[in-house]
Structures are given as structure tokens and as C-alpha cells.
DOTOR-171992 format. One record per residue (C-alpha): residue number from 1; residue in one letter; x, y negated, z negated. Coordinates in nm, 3 decimals. Layout:
<node k="NUM" r="a" X="X" Y="Y" Z="Z"/>
...
END
This chain:
<node k="1" r="m" X="0.000" Y="0.000" Z="0.000"/>
<node k="2" r="t" X="0.122" Y="-0.352" Z="0.079"/>
<node k="3" r="d" X="0.172" Y="-0.612" Z="-0.193"/>
<node k="4" r="q" X="-0.126" Y="-0.800" Z="-0.053"/>
<node k="5" r="v" X="-0.353" Y="-0.501" Z="-0.096"/>
<node k="6" r="l" X="-0.219" Y="-0.425" Z="-0.445"/>
<node k="7" r="d" X="-0.285" Y="-0.785" Z="-0.545"/>
<node k="8" r="r" X="-0.639" Y="-0.753" Z="-0.414"/>
<node k="9" r="v" X="-0.688" Y="-0.431" Z="-0.612"/>
<node k="10" r="a" X="-0.558" Y="-0.598" Z="-0.929"/>
<node k="11" r="g" X="-0.793" Y="-0.889" Z="-0.866"/>
<node k="12" r="y" X="-1.094" Y="-0.657" Z="-0.848"/>
<node k="13" r="e" X="-0.994" Y="-0.502" Z="-1.180"/>
<node k="14" r="q" X="-0.944" Y="-0.832" Z="-1.358"/>
<node k="15" r="r" X="-1.263" Y="-0.987" Z="-1.225"/>
<node k="16" r="f" X="-1.470" Y="-0.684" Z="-1.311"/>
<node k="17" r="n" X="-1.337" Y="-0.658" Z="-1.666"/>
<node k="18" r="t" X="-1.447" Y="-1.018" Z="-1.723"/>
<node k="19" r="l" X="-1.787" Y="-0.939" Z="-1.571"/>
<node k="20" r="l" X="-1.826" Y="-0.635" Z="-1.796"/>
<node k="21" r="e" X="-1.738" Y="-0.831" Z="-2.109"/>
<node k="22" r="e" X="-1.997" Y="-1.093" Z="-2.017"/>
<node k="23" r="y" X="-2.256" Y="-0.823" Z="-1.953"/>
<node k="24" r="f" X="-2.216" Y="-0.668" Z="-2.297"/>
<node k="25" r="a" X="-2.216" Y="-1.013" Z="-2.458"/>
<node k="26" r="t" X="-2.577" Y="-1.045" Z="-2.341"/>
<node k="27" r="p" X="-2.814" Y="-0.812" Z="-2.532"/>
<node k="28" r="a" X="-2.887" Y="-0.524" Z="-2.297"/>
<node k="29" r="v" X="-3.189" Y="-0.402" Z="-2.492"/>
<node k="30" r="g" X="-3.472" Y="-0.598" Z="-2.651"/>
<node k="31" r="s" X="-3.373" Y="-0.832" Z="-2.933"/>
<node k="32" r="d" X="-3.670" Y="-0.707" Z="-3.134"/>
<node k="33" r="v" X="-3.508" Y="-0.363" Z="-3.148"/>
<node k="34" r="l" X="-3.162" Y="-0.495" Z="-3.229"/>
<node k="35" r="g" X="-3.311" Y="-0.720" Z="-3.494"/>
<node k="36" r="f" X="-3.407" Y="-0.440" Z="-3.734"/>
<node k="37" r="s" X="-3.191" Y="-0.149" Z="-3.620"/>
<node k="38" r="r" X="-2.839" Y="-0.086" Z="-3.747"/>
<node k="39" r="f" X="-2.771" Y="0.207" Z="-3.517"/>
<node k="40" r="a" X="-2.866" Y="0.041" Z="-3.186"/>
<node k="41" r="p" X="-2.601" Y="-0.236" Z="-3.208"/>
<node k="42" r="e" X="-2.342" Y="0.025" Z="-3.311"/>
<node k="43" r="c" X="-2.437" Y="0.234" Z="-3.008"/>
<node k="44" r="l" X="-2.394" Y="-0.063" Z="-2.773"/>
<node k="45" r="t" X="-2.058" Y="-0.143" Z="-2.934"/>
<node k="46" r="l" X="-1.934" Y="0.211" Z="-2.871"/>
<node k="47" r="l" X="-2.052" Y="0.197" Z="-2.509"/>
<node k="48" r="r" X="-1.888" Y="-0.142" Z="-2.467"/>
<node k="49" r="d" X="-1.557" Y="-0.024" Z="-2.611"/>
<node k="50" r="l" X="-1.549" Y="0.288" Z="-2.395"/>
<node k="51" r="s" X="-1.650" Y="0.096" Z="-2.083"/>
<node k="52" r="l" X="-1.384" Y="-0.170" Z="-2.132"/>
<node k="53" r="r" X="-1.111" Y="0.095" Z="-2.159"/>
<node k="54" r="g" X="-1.162" Y="0.159" Z="-1.791"/>
<node k="55" r="g" X="-0.820" Y="0.177" Z="-1.630"/>
<node k="56" r="k" X="-0.772" Y="0.077" Z="-1.267"/>
<node k="57" r="r" X="-1.143" Y="0.059" Z="-1.176"/>
<node k="58" r="m" X="-1.091" Y="0.248" Z="-0.851"/>
<node k="59" r="r" X="-1.467" Y="0.295" Z="-0.805"/>
<node k="60" r="v" X="-1.507" Y="-0.083" Z="-0.814"/>
<node k="61" r="v" X="-1.217" Y="-0.117" Z="-0.570"/>
<node k="62" r="l" X="-1.382" Y="0.128" Z="-0.329"/>
<node k="63" r="l" X="-1.709" Y="-0.065" Z="-0.358"/>
<node k="64" r="h" X="-1.548" Y="-0.396" Z="-0.260"/>
<node k="65" r="e" X="-1.331" Y="-0.246" Z="0.013"/>
<node k="66" r="a" X="-1.634" Y="-0.069" Z="0.163"/>
<node k="67" r="a" X="-1.806" Y="-0.408" Z="0.188"/>
<node k="68" r="r" X="-1.490" Y="-0.541" Z="0.357"/>
<node k="69" r="l" X="-1.537" Y="-0.281" Z="0.629"/>
<node k="70" r="v" X="-1.811" Y="-0.513" Z="0.753"/>
<node k="71" r="t" X="-1.719" Y="-0.861" Z="0.622"/>
<node k="72" r="d" X="-1.476" Y="-1.041" Z="0.393"/>
<node k="73" r="e" X="-1.738" Y="-1.298" Z="0.294"/>
<node k="74" r="p" X="-1.865" Y="-1.311" Z="-0.069"/>
<node k="75" r="l" X="-2.171" Y="-1.090" Z="-0.105"/>
<node k="76" r="e" X="-2.470" Y="-1.084" Z="-0.338"/>
<node k="77" r="g" X="-2.520" Y="-0.751" Z="-0.505"/>
<node k="78" r="l" X="-2.158" Y="-0.642" Z="-0.549"/>
<node k="79" r="d" X="-2.150" Y="-0.742" Z="-0.915"/>
<node k="80" r="a" X="-2.467" Y="-0.552" Z="-0.998"/>
<node k="81" r="a" X="-2.346" Y="-0.251" Z="-0.801"/>
<node k="82" r="a" X="-2.009" Y="-0.258" Z="-0.978"/>
<node k="83" r="l" X="-2.176" Y="-0.269" Z="-1.320"/>
<node k="84" r="s" X="-2.403" Y="0.018" Z="-1.222"/>
<node k="85" r="i" X="-2.109" Y="0.227" Z="-1.105"/>
<node k="86" r="e" X="-1.912" Y="0.182" Z="-1.425"/>
<node k="87" r="l" X="-2.212" Y="0.225" Z="-1.657"/>
<node k="88" r="l" X="-2.288" Y="0.553" Z="-1.481"/>
<node k="89" r="q" X="-1.926" Y="0.650" Z="-1.535"/>
<node k="90" r="t" X="-1.959" Y="0.565" Z="-1.905"/>
<node k="91" r="h" X="-2.268" Y="0.785" Z="-1.929"/>
<node k="92" r="l" X="-2.084" Y="1.076" Z="-1.768"/>
<node k="93" r="l" X="-1.780" Y="1.037" Z="-1.994"/>
<node k="94" r="v" X="-1.993" Y="1.030" Z="-2.310"/>
<node k="95" r="h" X="-2.169" Y="1.353" Z="-2.216"/>
<node k="96" r="d" X="-1.855" Y="1.516" Z="-2.075"/>
<node k="97" r="d" X="-1.682" Y="1.468" Z="-2.410"/>
<node k="98" r="i" X="-1.967" Y="1.652" Z="-2.581"/>
<node k="99" r="i" X="-1.936" Y="1.939" Z="-2.333"/>
<node k="100" r="d" X="-1.558" Y="1.956" Z="-2.377"/>
<node k="101" r="n" X="-1.557" Y="1.869" Z="-2.748"/>
<node k="102" r="s" X="-1.295" Y="1.603" Z="-2.668"/>
<node k="103" r="p" X="-1.167" Y="1.389" Z="-2.958"/>
<node k="104" r="t" X="-1.018" Y="1.114" Z="-2.741"/>
<node k="105" r="r" X="-1.100" Y="0.929" Z="-2.422"/>
<node k="106" r="r" X="-0.908" Y="0.653" Z="-2.245"/>
<node k="107" r="g" X="-0.664" Y="0.609" Z="-2.530"/>
<node k="108" r="g" X="-0.928" Y="0.582" Z="-2.801"/>
<node k="109" r="p" X="-1.180" Y="0.800" Z="-2.983"/>
<node k="110" r="s" X="-1.451" Y="0.961" Z="-2.776"/>
<node k="111" r="t" X="-1.803" Y="0.846" Z="-2.853"/>
<node k="112" r="y" X="-1.880" Y="1.194" Z="-2.987"/>
<node k="113" r="y" X="-1.592" Y="1.191" Z="-3.234"/>
<node k="114" r="a" X="-1.660" Y="0.833" Z="-3.333"/>
<node k="115" r="y" X="-2.008" Y="0.940" Z="-3.438"/>
<node k="116" r="r" X="-1.874" Y="1.254" Z="-3.608"/>
<node k="117" r="e" X="-1.644" Y="1.036" Z="-3.816"/>
<node k="118" r="r" X="-1.928" Y="0.793" Z="-3.885"/>
<node k="119" r="f" X="-2.160" Y="1.073" Z="-4.002"/>
<node k="120" r="p" X="-1.937" Y="1.355" Z="-4.131"/>
<node k="121" r="d" X="-2.220" Y="1.506" Z="-4.339"/>
<node k="122" r="h" X="-2.478" Y="1.485" Z="-4.060"/>
<node k="123" r="p" X="-2.333" Y="1.667" Z="-3.755"/>
<node k="124" r="q" X="-2.669" Y="1.703" Z="-3.585"/>
<node k="125" r="a" X="-2.735" Y="1.328" Z="-3.613"/>
<node k="126" r="a" X="-2.387" Y="1.260" Z="-3.474"/>
<node k="127" r="l" X="-2.460" Y="1.487" Z="-3.177"/>
<node k="128" r="g" X="-2.803" Y="1.335" Z="-3.123"/>
<node k="129" r="l" X="-2.673" Y="0.979" Z="-3.132"/>
<node k="130" r="t" X="-2.400" Y="1.067" Z="-2.882"/>
<node k="131" r="v" X="-2.653" Y="1.217" Z="-2.641"/>
<node k="132" r="l" X="-2.870" Y="0.907" Z="-2.677"/>
<node k="133" r="a" X="-2.572" Y="0.676" Z="-2.624"/>
<node k="134" r="g" X="-2.499" Y="0.852" Z="-2.296"/>
<node k="135" r="d" X="-2.865" Y="0.833" Z="-2.198"/>
<node k="136" r="l" X="-2.869" Y="0.460" Z="-2.275"/>
<node k="137" r="a" X="-2.567" Y="0.405" Z="-2.049"/>
<node k="138" r="l" X="-2.746" Y="0.584" Z="-1.765"/>
<node k="139" r="a" X="-3.061" Y="0.376" Z="-1.817"/>
<node k="140" r="l" X="-2.854" Y="0.057" Z="-1.816"/>
<node k="141" r="a" X="-2.680" Y="0.168" Z="-1.495"/>
<node k="142" r="l" X="-3.016" Y="0.179" Z="-1.320"/>
<node k="143" r="r" X="-3.167" Y="-0.121" Z="-1.497"/>
<node k="144" r="v" X="-2.888" Y="-0.351" Z="-1.380"/>
<node k="145" r="l" X="-2.989" Y="-0.270" Z="-1.023"/>
<node k="146" r="v" X="-3.362" Y="-0.303" Z="-1.091"/>
<node k="147" r="e" X="-3.298" Y="-0.656" Z="-1.223"/>
<node k="148" r="a" X="-3.051" Y="-0.756" Z="-0.949"/>
<node k="149" r="k" X="-3.149" Y="-1.057" Z="-0.740"/>
<node k="150" r="l" X="-3.149" Y="-0.879" Z="-0.406"/>
<node k="151" r="p" X="-3.392" Y="-0.821" Z="-0.120"/>
<node k="152" r="d" X="-3.635" Y="-0.548" Z="-0.219"/>
<node k="153" r="a" X="-3.515" Y="-0.305" Z="0.048"/>
<node k="154" r="v" X="-3.149" Y="-0.340" Z="-0.054"/>
<node k="155" r="r" X="-3.230" Y="-0.309" Z="-0.424"/>
<node k="156" r="q" X="-3.436" Y="0.005" Z="-0.366"/>
<node k="157" r="a" X="-3.166" Y="0.158" Z="-0.147"/>
<node k="158" r="m" X="-2.902" Y="0.094" Z="-0.414"/>
<node k="159" r="i" X="-3.118" Y="0.254" Z="-0.682"/>
<node k="160" r="e" X="-3.166" Y="0.557" Z="-0.459"/>
<node k="161" r="v" X="-2.789" Y="0.584" Z="-0.407"/>
<node k="162" r="q" X="-2.722" Y="0.583" Z="-0.781"/>
<node k="163" r="t" X="-3.001" Y="0.822" Z="-0.877"/>
<node k="164" r="r" X="-2.885" Y="1.060" Z="-0.606"/>
<node k="165" r="a" X="-2.524" Y="1.029" Z="-0.725"/>
<node k="166" r="a" X="-2.627" Y="1.101" Z="-1.084"/>
<node k="167" r="t" X="-2.833" Y="1.404" Z="-0.978"/>
<node k="168" r="d" X="-2.548" Y="1.546" Z="-0.771"/>
<node k="169" r="t" X="-2.308" Y="1.498" Z="-1.060"/>
<node k="170" r="f" X="-2.533" Y="1.677" Z="-1.309"/>
<node k="171" r="v" X="-2.557" Y="1.970" Z="-1.068"/>
<node k="172" r="g" X="-2.179" Y="1.962" Z="-1.033"/>
<node k="173" r="q" X="-2.134" Y="1.977" Z="-1.410"/>
<node k="174" r="i" X="-2.362" Y="2.281" Z="-1.427"/>
<node k="175" r="i" X="-2.163" Y="2.455" Z="-1.153"/>
<node k="176" r="d" X="-1.841" Y="2.354" Z="-1.332"/>
<node k="177" r="l" X="-1.954" Y="2.538" Z="-1.647"/>
<node k="178" r="e" X="-2.070" Y="2.833" Z="-1.439"/>
<node k="179" r="r" X="-1.731" Y="2.848" Z="-1.265"/>
<node k="180" r="d" X="-1.557" Y="2.932" Z="-1.592"/>
<node k="181" r="f" X="-1.776" Y="3.241" Z="-1.631"/>
<node k="182" r="t" X="-1.643" Y="3.368" Z="-1.298"/>
<node k="183" r="e" X="-1.328" Y="3.575" Z="-1.315"/>
<node k="184" r="a" X="-1.196" Y="3.460" Z="-0.979"/>
<node k="185" r="p" X="-1.390" Y="3.162" Z="-0.839"/>
<node k="186" r="g" X="-1.335" Y="3.124" Z="-0.467"/>
<node k="187" r="e" X="-1.214" Y="2.812" Z="-0.293"/>
<node k="188" r="d" X="-1.571" Y="2.734" Z="-0.186"/>
<node k="189" r="v" X="-1.682" Y="2.720" Z="-0.551"/>
<node k="190" r="l" X="-1.388" Y="2.500" Z="-0.651"/>
<node k="191" r="h" X="-1.456" Y="2.265" Z="-0.360"/>
<node k="192" r="c" X="-1.827" Y="2.253" Z="-0.446"/>
<node k="193" r="v" X="-1.748" Y="2.151" Z="-0.805"/>
<node k="194" r="a" X="-1.503" Y="1.882" Z="-0.693"/>
<node k="195" r="d" X="-1.751" Y="1.745" Z="-0.439"/>
<node k="196" r="h" X="-2.060" Y="1.737" Z="-0.662"/>
<node k="197" r="k" X="-1.902" Y="1.659" Z="-0.999"/>
<node k="198" r="s" X="-1.660" Y="1.391" Z="-0.881"/>
<node k="199" r="a" X="-1.654" Y="1.289" Z="-0.515"/>
<node k="200" r="r" X="-2.020" Y="1.200" Z="-0.472"/>
<node k="201" r="y" X="-2.041" Y="0.950" Z="-0.756"/>
<node k="202" r="s" X="-1.679" Y="0.830" Z="-0.762"/>
<node k="203" r="i" X="-1.620" Y="0.783" Z="-0.389"/>
<node k="204" r="l" X="-1.931" Y="0.830" Z="-0.178"/>
<node k="205" r="a" X="-2.170" Y="0.624" Z="-0.393"/>
<node k="206" r="p" X="-1.938" Y="0.319" Z="-0.423"/>
<node k="207" r="m" X="-1.885" Y="0.323" Z="-0.046"/>
<node k="208" r="r" X="-2.257" Y="0.346" Z="0.022"/>
<node k="209" r="l" X="-2.328" Y="0.062" Z="-0.222"/>
<node k="210" r="g" X="-2.060" Y="-0.159" Z="-0.067"/>
<node k="211" r="l" X="-2.199" Y="-0.105" Z="0.279"/>
<node k="212" r="l" X="-2.553" Y="-0.178" Z="0.158"/>
<node k="213" r="a" X="-2.435" Y="-0.505" Z="0.004"/>
<node k="214" r="s" X="-2.280" Y="-0.599" Z="0.338"/>
<node k="215" r="g" X="-2.608" Y="-0.546" Z="0.521"/>
<node k="216" r="a" X="-2.503" Y="-0.218" Z="0.684"/>
<node k="217" r="r" X="-2.703" Y="0.104" Z="0.675"/>
<node k="218" r="p" X="-2.475" Y="0.378" Z="0.538"/>
<node k="219" r="e" X="-2.713" Y="0.655" Z="0.642"/>
<node k="220" r="l" X="-2.618" Y="0.580" Z="1.003"/>
<node k="221" r="f" X="-2.259" Y="0.680" Z="0.934"/>
<node k="222" r="e" X="-2.310" Y="1.026" Z="0.794"/>
<node k="223" r="p" X="-2.138" Y="1.272" Z="0.797"/>
<node k="224" r="d" X="-1.820" Y="1.059" Z="0.822"/>
<node k="225" r="l" X="-1.867" Y="0.904" Z="0.479"/>
<node k="226" r="s" X="-1.949" Y="1.237" Z="0.315"/>
<node k="227" r="d" X="-1.657" Y="1.414" Z="0.484"/>
<node k="228" r="y" X="-1.416" Y="1.143" Z="0.372"/>
<node k="229" r="a" X="-1.545" Y="1.137" Z="0.014"/>
<node k="230" r="r" X="-1.542" Y="1.516" Z="-0.012"/>
<node k="231" r="l" X="-1.182" Y="1.544" Z="0.108"/>
<node k="232" r="v" X="-1.061" Y="1.264" Z="-0.119"/>
<node k="233" r="g" X="-1.250" Y="1.414" Z="-0.412"/>
<node k="234" r="i" X="-1.105" Y="1.760" Z="-0.355"/>
<node k="235" r="c" X="-0.757" Y="1.614" Z="-0.320"/>
<node k="236" r="g" X="-0.800" Y="1.414" Z="-0.641"/>
<node k="237" r="q" X="-0.931" Y="1.714" Z="-0.837"/>
<node k="238" r="m" X="-0.641" Y="1.927" Z="-0.714"/>
<node k="239" r="r" X="-0.404" Y="1.655" Z="-0.831"/>
<node k="240" r="d" X="-0.563" Y="1.636" Z="-1.175"/>
<node k="241" r="d" X="-0.556" Y="2.015" Z="-1.214"/>
<node k="242" r="y" X="-0.196" Y="2.029" Z="-1.093"/>
<node k="243" r="l" X="-0.084" Y="1.760" Z="-1.337"/>
<node k="244" r="d" X="-0.259" Y="1.929" Z="-1.628"/>
<node k="245" r="l" X="-0.023" Y="2.224" Z="-1.592"/>
<node k="246" r="f" X="0.277" Y="2.097" Z="-1.399"/>
<node k="247" r="g" X="0.278" Y="1.726" Z="-1.483"/>
<node k="248" r="d" X="0.516" Y="1.536" Z="-1.711"/>
<node k="249" r="a" X="0.349" Y="1.501" Z="-2.051"/>
<node k="250" r="a" X="0.565" Y="1.199" Z="-2.139"/>
<node k="251" r="i" X="0.454" Y="1.011" Z="-1.828"/>
<node k="252" r="m" X="0.088" Y="1.113" Z="-1.858"/>
<node k="253" r="g" X="0.070" Y="1.034" Z="-2.228"/>
<node k="254" r="k" X="-0.106" Y="1.361" Z="-2.312"/>
<node k="255" r="p" X="-0.006" Y="1.727" Z="-2.351"/>
<node k="256" r="t" X="-0.013" Y="1.969" Z="-2.062"/>
<node k="257" r="g" X="-0.197" Y="2.300" Z="-2.058"/>
<node k="258" r="t" X="-0.534" Y="2.167" Z="-2.177"/>
<node k="259" r="d" X="-0.725" Y="2.349" Z="-1.903"/>
<node k="260" r="i" X="-0.563" Y="2.681" Z="-1.993"/>
<node k="261" r="r" X="-0.642" Y="2.635" Z="-2.362"/>
<node k="262" r="d" X="-1.001" Y="2.548" Z="-2.271"/>
<node k="263" r="g" X="-1.033" Y="2.852" Z="-2.044"/>
<node k="264" r="k" X="-1.105" Y="2.645" Z="-1.734"/>
<node k="265" r="r" X="-1.053" Y="2.821" Z="-1.402"/>
<node k="266" r="t" X="-0.934" Y="2.515" Z="-1.214"/>
<node k="267" r="y" X="-0.750" Y="2.490" Z="-0.883"/>
<node k="268" r="a" X="-0.417" Y="2.529" Z="-1.066"/>
<node k="269" r="v" X="-0.529" Y="2.818" Z="-1.286"/>
<node k="270" r="s" X="-0.696" Y="2.999" Z="-0.994"/>
<node k="271" r="s" X="-0.389" Y="2.951" Z="-0.777"/>
<node k="272" r="l" X="-0.169" Y="3.080" Z="-1.057"/>
<node k="273" r="l" X="-0.380" Y="3.391" Z="-1.117"/>
<node k="274" r="s" X="-0.377" Y="3.475" Z="-0.748"/>
<node k="275" r="a" X="0.004" Y="3.454" Z="-0.743"/>
<node k="276" r="v" X="0.087" Y="3.677" Z="-1.040"/>
<node k="277" r="d" X="0.036" Y="4.035" Z="-1.150"/>
<node k="278" r="g" X="0.148" Y="4.274" Z="-1.419"/>
<node k="279" r="s" X="0.289" Y="4.124" Z="-1.737"/>
<node k="280" r="e" X="0.283" Y="3.773" Z="-1.596"/>
<node k="281" r="r" X="-0.087" Y="3.793" Z="-1.522"/>
<node k="282" r="a" X="-0.147" Y="3.941" Z="-1.866"/>
<node k="283" r="m" X="0.029" Y="3.643" Z="-2.023"/>
<node k="284" r="v" X="-0.184" Y="3.394" Z="-1.831"/>
<node k="285" r="e" X="-0.509" Y="3.576" Z="-1.906"/>
<node k="286" r="a" X="-0.421" Y="3.602" Z="-2.277"/>
<node k="287" r="a" X="-0.362" Y="3.227" Z="-2.292"/>
<node k="288" r="l" X="-0.685" Y="3.138" Z="-2.108"/>
<node k="289" r="g" X="-0.937" Y="3.011" Z="-2.360"/>
<node k="290" r="d" X="-0.696" Y="3.032" Z="-2.654"/>
<node k="291" r="p" X="-0.701" Y="2.692" Z="-2.827"/>
<node k="292" r="s" X="-0.398" Y="2.791" Z="-3.033"/>
<node k="293" r="c" X="-0.185" Y="2.861" Z="-2.725"/>
<node k="294" r="t" X="0.158" Y="2.712" Z="-2.806"/>
<node k="295" r="p" X="0.352" Y="2.458" Z="-2.600"/>
<node k="296" r="e" X="0.616" Y="2.726" Z="-2.554"/>
<node k="297" r="t" X="0.363" Y="2.960" Z="-2.393"/>
<node k="298" r="i" X="0.239" Y="2.681" Z="-2.167"/>
<node k="299" r="a" X="0.602" Y="2.609" Z="-2.069"/>
<node k="300" r="s" X="0.652" Y="2.978" Z="-1.984"/>
<node k="301" r="i" X="0.335" Y="2.983" Z="-1.773"/>
<node k="302" r="r" X="0.447" Y="2.666" Z="-1.601"/>
<node k="303" r="e" X="0.784" Y="2.826" Z="-1.521"/>
<node k="304" r="i" X="0.608" Y="3.131" Z="-1.376"/>
<node k="305" r="g" X="0.396" Y="2.907" Z="-1.156"/>
<node k="306" r="e" X="0.700" Y="2.719" Z="-1.028"/>
<node k="307" r="r" X="0.889" Y="3.042" Z="-0.960"/>
<node k="308" r="r" X="0.591" Y="3.201" Z="-0.784"/>
<node k="309" r="g" X="0.550" Y="2.904" Z="-0.552"/>
<node k="310" r="v" X="0.223" Y="2.775" Z="-0.700"/>
<node k="311" r="t" X="0.357" Y="2.419" Z="-0.725"/>
<node k="312" r="a" X="0.471" Y="2.418" Z="-0.362"/>
<node k="313" r="t" X="0.142" Y="2.568" Z="-0.242"/>
<node k="314" r="m" X="-0.067" Y="2.317" Z="-0.434"/>
<node k="315" r="r" X="0.142" Y="2.023" Z="-0.312"/>
<node k="316" r="a" X="0.096" Y="2.141" Z="0.046"/>
<node k="317" r="d" X="-0.280" Y="2.186" Z="-0.005"/>
<node k="318" r="m" X="-0.314" Y="1.838" Z="-0.156"/>
<node k="319" r="r" X="-0.119" Y="1.676" Z="0.124"/>
<node k="320" r="r" X="-0.322" Y="1.858" Z="0.387"/>
<node k="321" r="c" X="-0.649" Y="1.737" Z="0.228"/>
<node k="322" r="g" X="-0.511" Y="1.384" Z="0.203"/>
<node k="323" r="e" X="-0.404" Y="1.382" Z="0.566"/>
<node k="324" r="q" X="-0.744" Y="1.513" Z="0.677"/>
<node k="325" r="a" X="-0.918" Y="1.236" Z="0.483"/>
<node k="326" r="s" X="-0.685" Y="0.977" Z="0.636"/>
<node k="327" r="a" X="-0.766" Y="1.109" Z="0.982"/>
<node k="328" r="v" X="-1.140" Y="1.071" Z="0.914"/>
<node k="329" r="a" X="-1.089" Y="0.708" Z="0.809"/>
<node k="330" r="a" X="-0.867" Y="0.637" Z="1.109"/>
<node k="331" r="g" X="-1.164" Y="0.722" Z="1.330"/>
<node k="332" r="w" X="-1.354" Y="0.422" Z="1.195"/>
<node k="333" r="r" X="-1.144" Y="0.163" Z="1.380"/>
<node k="334" r="s" X="-1.383" Y="0.127" Z="1.670"/>
<node k="335" r="r" X="-1.665" Y="0.054" Z="1.428"/>
<node k="336" r="w" X="-1.528" Y="-0.152" Z="1.138"/>
<node k="337" r="r" X="-1.267" Y="-0.413" Z="1.045"/>
<node k="338" r="e" X="-0.907" Y="-0.302" Z="1.092"/>
<node k="339" r="e" X="-0.780" Y="-0.428" Z="0.756"/>
<node k="340" r="a" X="-1.037" Y="-0.237" Z="0.553"/>
<node k="341" r="v" X="-1.010" Y="0.077" Z="0.766"/>
<node k="342" r="t" X="-0.635" Y="0.079" Z="0.700"/>
<node k="343" r="f" X="-0.704" Y="0.063" Z="0.327"/>
<node k="344" r="f" X="-0.925" Y="0.373" Z="0.337"/>
<node k="345" r="e" X="-0.679" Y="0.546" Z="0.566"/>
<node k="346" r="r" X="-0.397" Y="0.498" Z="0.314"/>
<node k="347" r="v" X="-0.587" Y="0.562" Z="-0.011"/>
<node k="348" r="p" X="-0.573" Y="0.946" Z="-0.011"/>
<node k="349" r="l" X="-0.194" Y="0.977" Z="0.022"/>
<node k="350" r="w" X="-0.136" Y="0.670" Z="-0.195"/>
<node k="351" r="n" X="-0.325" Y="0.840" Z="-0.476"/>
<node k="352" r="l" X="-0.099" Y="1.143" Z="-0.441"/>
<node k="353" r="e" X="0.226" Y="0.951" Z="-0.420"/>
<node k="354" r="r" X="0.160" Y="0.736" Z="-0.726"/>
<node k="355" r="a" X="0.065" Y="1.033" Z="-0.942"/>
<node k="356" r="m" X="0.307" Y="1.309" Z="-0.839"/>
END
């Protein structure tokens, strides 16, 4: 990416963080409820804190760059769409941390563990409040679009994009849990999880929303948008799974081997199991789902994967997916603005290069 593009990306992040702070400074639910409830303001504070720990805001970046495919003029609706995207993300993170029993998220406590600490003697209330916090974030994600000052047709189309993205993601989470009950999930299952659980709400929905804000009709450009999002999503999930086992814990700021301890049959774990047999396979299978699996065992499994060529195979698979996604984007030049097309063409391999 050029310095100009990186500056633009940083600008999106900074502007959105200010927008999000302003949003949460305005009561998002009725003041009559907040006036007598202690728990409702605490819930909003937890959602605010989690939402503001949002990293690079790549979904917001994709939203704005998708609009730039059509025009570089300021557009009504991008702010509401950006808020909706990130509030949906907050909802998904809150519920995902319940599913995974995760104590931390984005460098701070997960909403679930914050409530568990708040109510140590009432675990069911802590669970219930966490579920409701996630539900509230989802409702706010849709409400911000309902209240957006947009033409009725655009507003309705944006709401449909987000409800469809949420539905697809819920289905993806179900398939993700089902995957771990399958001894050897095939590539089609792994791709389906990556597409539904991640790509459709993280990549496809922001692009559709950006195009809608620009006045375009994204449904006219299927299956190109879906193909691109699916390939980028698969590539990104492969990267995350790869880094969980083969990444540098010091650089990532978290331990490796989490997926093995959790018994998740990810791209990396599935690739590893297909490459080993005998005592090596027995070691991997014994570690799968063992929360007490030691760092030394994870290091041994990592060494087996490197020796058996799993790292090289996964790198090649990721690069191939990235190149295929870039080729899809390159085909947009006859239709959309060169500058923005180049951005989407470079994103897949840029994501790999900056993380590997």
C-alpha cells in the first residue's frame, strides 16, 4: 500500500473513533429507562468500552473504499453505516466470548468476564446480562440505520444488508460449532465456516453498504462481490488459524496454541492432522481439547507441523487465495474508479504480508 492510501486508512480510523465516542455520549436508549436502572447504564458502558477498543477498523475502511469505487465525494449515510457495522461487530464479539468462554478481548476483559467479576455469586445473572448486552448491540446496529437521514429506499436496502449479514453470521457460528464435532472436516466445511461466519459481515456487507451510499445497486454486481469477499475471508481465516499455531506469541501479544487447547478443528489443525500419522498424530489428538496442554507440547506440535510441511502448504494456500481475490478485483477496472479498484486489488496480499 502507498503512503497516501495508508494515510487515508488511518484517517478513516481516527474519524470513526471520534464518531463512535460521540454516539455513545448520546443516550442510545430511553432516558426514562436509564433514569431508574443501574444495570442499563453499566451495560452501555461495557458496550462502549469494547466498541472503542476496535483496532484498525478495517470494516469501516472497506465501507469507505467501496463508496470510492463510484465517487470520492462526501456521502450521506456512510457514518450511519459505519456505526451499524461496528455495533454488529460488538454484538458478535460479546456472544462469541460466551461461546468460547474467553476472559479477554481486544486487550481488556470480555463483557462476559466483566459481568462474572461484577456478580461472582450470581453466575446465571452474569450470563443473562452478557446475552442481553450482545442483543442490545445488535438492536442498536439496526436502529442507527432506521434513524438515518437517508432516502427510504437506501435506508431499507441498508437494513436488509445488515439483517442478512447477521443471519449469515449466526448460521456460520452454528456450523463452526458443528465443525468441531467432525473428526476430519473437509475443505468445503472450513470454507463454508469462513464465508458465513466472517466474510459476509466483515467484507461483503461493508462493500454493499458503501456502494448503496454511493447510489449504486450492489445486487447488479453479484457474484463478483461475493466471490471477492469469500476469497478474502477464507484467506483471512487461514491466516488467523496459521498464526494461532505458527505465529510469534511476542509479536501477537497472546499465547499460541489456543485453538488446539479449545479442540477447534481449524485450517491449521486440519492440515496438521492430514500430514501426520502414528505417534505424531497421537500427540496432536491427545492435545486437542486439553485446556492444560503445556507450551512445551504446543512447541513440539508446532515443530512437527513445520517439519511435515504444514507451514509451507498453508502459506501457499493463503497466497493462492489472495491472488485469486486480487484477480477478481482487477476485473472491476472497466466498471469503477481506478484508484479504488487498485485498493481492493492490493488488500488481500497486503493483509498477508503485514501479518506473516
